[in-house]
N, C-alpha and C positions, 0 to 999 in steps of 0.2 A: 873301536876297540871291542873286543868280544866282552860278555859279562856274564859273571855265574853269581848265582843267588846262595850263598852259604847260610845255613840253618843250623844252630848249634848254640853251645854255651860258652860263655865267658871262661877264661882261666886267669886268675890273678897273677899267677907266677909268669904267664908269657909262654909257656912251653908248649901248650896244646889249644885245643878248642879254636875260637874265632880269631884270635890274635895269631895263631899258626896258619889259619886259612888265608887270612888276609895278606900275610907276608908271603906266601907261596903263589898267590894269585898276581901280587905286585911283581914279584921277579919274572913271573911268566907272561907280562904284559897283558894282564887281565883285569877287567874292572870287577871289584866286589861290591856286592849288595848283600846286605845282613838282615836276617832275623835271629834275634837272640831269643833262645828257649829258657835259660838259667843263668844264674850268677853264681859262680864257686868261689870259694876262698881257697885256694891251693898253694902249697909249696912244692918243690921237686920231689918230695918225699911223702906228702900225705895230702888228702882232701880233707879241709877243716869243716867247711861247710857248703850245703847247697841249696839255692832259693830259686825254686822254679818260678818263672814269670806266668802271669796268668794267662791260661789258654787262649781266650779269645783276643788278647794283646798278640801273642804268637801268630795267630791266624791273619790279624790285621797287618801285620808287617810283611808276612808274606804275599797277601793279596795285593799290596800297595807296591811291594817290589816288582812284583809280576806285570802290574798294571803299567809299569813305564814302558813295556814293550822291548826292554833291552837284553833280557835274560835269555841265554842261549844254552844253559845247563844249570842243573840244581844239585848242590851237594848238602846230604843231610848228615849230621853227627849227632851230638848228645842230644836226648830228648827227656829223660829224667822220668817222666810220668805218663800214665795212661791217657790223661786228658789231652797232654801235649801231643803225644802220638796221633790222638783223633783230630786235633786242631790242626797240624801239619797235613795230615791226609785231605783235609776238607779245603785247606788252603791251596794246594797244588791240585784239586781234582779237575778244574777247568782248563789245566794246560797239558793234556796228555802228550803233546806232541815234543814237550820239553825233555831232554834226557836226564833222568835222576841218578846220581851216584851215592848209594847208600853205604855209609860207613857205620855198622851197627856198635855204637859205643855203649857197652854195657858195664865197663868197670874201668878206672882209672890204673895206669901201670903202677900205682902205689897201693892198690887194692880196694880202694873205696868204690862202692856200688853206684853206677850213674843210670841206671834204668831199673825202675821198679818191676816187680814180677808181672803185674797185670800189663805194664806197658810192653814188656817183651811179648807177651800174647797177641797184643793189638798189632805190634809192629810187624810180626809174622802175617797177620790177617790182612791188615790195612796198608802197609808199605812196602813190603816185600814182592808183591805183586806189581806195585809200579816201579821197581827199580830196573832201570836199564842195566846197571852193574851193581853188585852187592859186593863188599870188599870185608869179609870176615878173616880173622887169623884163626888159627886153630883151636883155641879155646872158645872163641866167639861161635864157630862152627857147632862145636858140641852143646853150648847152651843154646843157640837156635832151634837145635833140633832134640835137645834133652836126652842127649847121650854122653857115651864117654868119650873121652879125647882119642882121636886118630891117632895111630901108632905107626902108620906107614902111609906112603903116597896113595896105594890103593884104597885104604879105608878113608882116606882125606877125600878122595875123588869119589867114593861113594856117598860121603857127606855132601858133597858138592852137588851130586846128582840130585839128592834129596832136597837141596834146597831149591834147584831148578825146578823141580817138580811143584814145589810151595809157589810159584809164580814168578821168581826173578828172571829176567832174560839172559842174565850171563852173571857168574860168579867168578872173583878174583882172590883164590884161595892163599892167604899170605903164608909165607914159610919162616917167618921170622922167629917162631917158637920151636922150629923144627931141628933135631939134633944132626944137623948135615952140615958139611963145610961150607957150602953156599947157602944164601938166602934165596930160595927159589918161590916164586909166585907163580900159581897155575891158573892160567884164564880158561873157564869151562864156559863153553856155549851150547854144549850138548853131551850126551852120554860119550861119545866118541870124537869130540872135538874140544883139543886141550891144546894149549900153547903154553910154553913155559919162559919164563924170565929169570934170569939168574945173575947174581952179583956177589962180590966178596962180603963175607959178614963184617960188620962194622962192631968195634968195641968201644965206640964213642959214648953209649949210654943215654944218648940224646932223647928226650921225650919227644912227643908229638909226630912219630913216624907215619902213624896211620893216618892222621889227618893230612900231613903233606901229600902223601901218595894219593889218598882219594881226591884230594883238591887239586892236585897237579892232573889227575885223570879227566877231572870235570873240565878243568881249562881247555885240555886237547879236544873234548868233545864240543865245548863251546865255539872253538876254533874251527871246526868241522873235519877234524881227524876221525877217522875210521876208529872202531873201538880197540882194536889190538894195537894197532900205531899209537893210539892216547894211552895205552897202558904201558909201552915200550918206551915212549917218550917220558912218563912219570917215572918209571923204574929207574932211567938213568938220571933224572932230575934229582930224585931221593939219594942214590947213592952218592952223586957229587955233593949233595948237602951234608950228608953224614961225613964225607971226608973232609969238608972244610972246617976251618976253626969256628967253633961256636962264638957268635957275636948277639949283642941284645936286639930284639924284634924291633 
C-alpha cells in the first residue's frame, strides 16, 4: 500500500485538517502518516483557538515519518506560524524526490486566520519552490501574491503564472469561489500549458473540500499517477464526496 505523509493541524469538529486527510486517504486505499503542526478548537462555524506545537517536535515528526521509507508523497496543509513553516521546510529538505502537494491554508472557511503574516512570507520563500503542486483557491492566490482578487479566468491564469515564477512546478487554481455555473479548476504547468477540470457546483456547504482535493491528489501521486491524471481522479473523488450524504468521519 502506498503512503502519504500529511502535515497539518487537527480540527476538533472533524470537518477539515488531519481528520479529513486521513478519511480521504483511507477511502483511497492509501496509508496515512501524520505530522501534527497545531491543535485547534473549532466548530463548523468558528475557530475558537489555535495552539501551535513546538517547531522542533513538528520537524521530528516529519523526519521520523520519512525515515520509515514508506512515504511516496507529502501533503502540507495548516502551518500556523513562521517557525513551523521553517521546521517543515527543514524536515523535508533531504527528500527532494518525494512529490509535495502544498495546500496553502491561510484562513478557515469561517474566517479565522490560520497562518500568520510572517509565515506567509516564509511559505512563499521556503516551501513554494519545493511544491510539486500548489493548490490555492482564488482568495489564496491573491494573498500569496499580495494582489487583488482575480475577476476573470485571464486574471487568474496571470496569477497562476506569477506563482509558477516563484518556484512551484505546477499550480492547480481552484474555482470554487468563482461565479461560474460549474466549479472549474485550472491545472497550470506553464504559461501555455493549462488543463481544465470541471464539475457541477455543490450546494452541500461541506467543509474540508480543499483538504480533500489536495490529499486525494497526493494519494494519486503516491500511487504513481502522472500529475494530470492524479488531479482528474481527485476531482472526481471530491465531486462524489460532495454528492454523498454527510456521515461522521
